[in-house]
Each structure stands twice: as C-alpha cells, then as structure tokens.
N, C-alpha and C positions, 0 to 999 in steps of 0.2 A: 362225716368218714365212718364207714362201717368198721374199720379195724382199730376204733379206738375204744368201742364197745362189746365186740364178740370175740371171742377167742379165735387166733388165725393159727393153722398149720404153716410152718416155716418149712417148706418140702426139702429144700438141700441139707437141712439141719436133721431131718429125719433119717439121712443116711449114716450119721454118725451116732455113738453111743454118748449122751453129753450129759453133764451136769450144771446147774446154776453156781455160779459164783461170783461174788460181788454184786448183786443185784442190788439198785438203788434207783430212784425215780428220775435219776439224770443219765444212766447209762447202765449198761450190764458186761459183763464177761462169761461166756459159756466156755466150759473145758471139756474138751474130748476125752475119753477113757485113753487115748494115745498121747496126752499132753498138748495138744493143739488149742491156741486160743482163736474164740470166736468172740468179737465185740461188736458193740452198737449202741447210740445215743449221744448223749452231747460229749463234746470232743474240747471243751474249754482246757486250755493249757496242753492240750495234747496229750490228755491222760489216758485215752484208748492205746496209743503207743503205734501209729500208723505213720507219724513223722510229720503231722500238720495238724491243724485246729479245725479241721472240715468236720463237721457233724455227720455221723454215720447212721442213715436212717432204718437201714435194713441189715440183719445180722451178718457180719462180713468176716473172713477167717483173716488171721493178721498172720502173714506169711514170715515176719520176722522171728517169730516165736518158735518156727517149725520144727528145728533140731533140738530145742531147748528144754522140752520134755516138764512144761509148765505143772505143777499139781496144786497151786494154790495162788487166787489172786485176791487182794484188796482195794477196792476203788474208795474214793472220797469225791469232794467236789471240784479239786484241782489236779488231784495225781493219782496213781494206780501203783501197786506194789505186786510184782509176781516174782513166786519162788518157785525155783526149779526143784527137779528130784534130787539131783547132786547137791543142793543147798545154795546156790548162787542166788542173790536176789537182784531183780531189775526193777527200776523206778522210772515211770515217765509222768 
C-alpha cells in the first residue's frame, strides 16, 4: 500500500489553514484556523467525536464542533478533550 510509505497530499484539507493537534499513532485531530475539527484514525470508545465507534480512514470534518470554535484538543487511547475559545470543555 503506497500511502503507508509515501507522504500523500490530502486534497480537501489544502483548502483550509490547519494545524496538527492531538496527533498519535491511533488517531489525529486537525484544527482549522476558524475552529473546525477534522479527525481520523482509530475511534475506540468514540474518541473522535462522531457519535459512533467506526474507525475513520480519511480525514473527515466533524460537523458537531462547527459553531463551537475549538482551539485545542487532546487525544488518548480512549478519549478526546476539546477546548473552545470561550473556555468550555467537551469530552468524548
């Protein structure tokens, strides 16, 4: 599988100004400059925040966080924490 060994541009993400936040071998959250969350990877215990436990192979925008202006995320093996600009914390 070529994508396991060669860096690959993710086309739709190039439309956003993103920074990596919460990257681990089991999953990743990308945050856009306007506070949107893009996540993918292992979704054990629903830690990606999509409301299920289905693993996400390709980076996917999580619409739950669209109006919350997320500024920081932390991910562990079984959960994620999301901090909003206003100081609210969401956990999944």
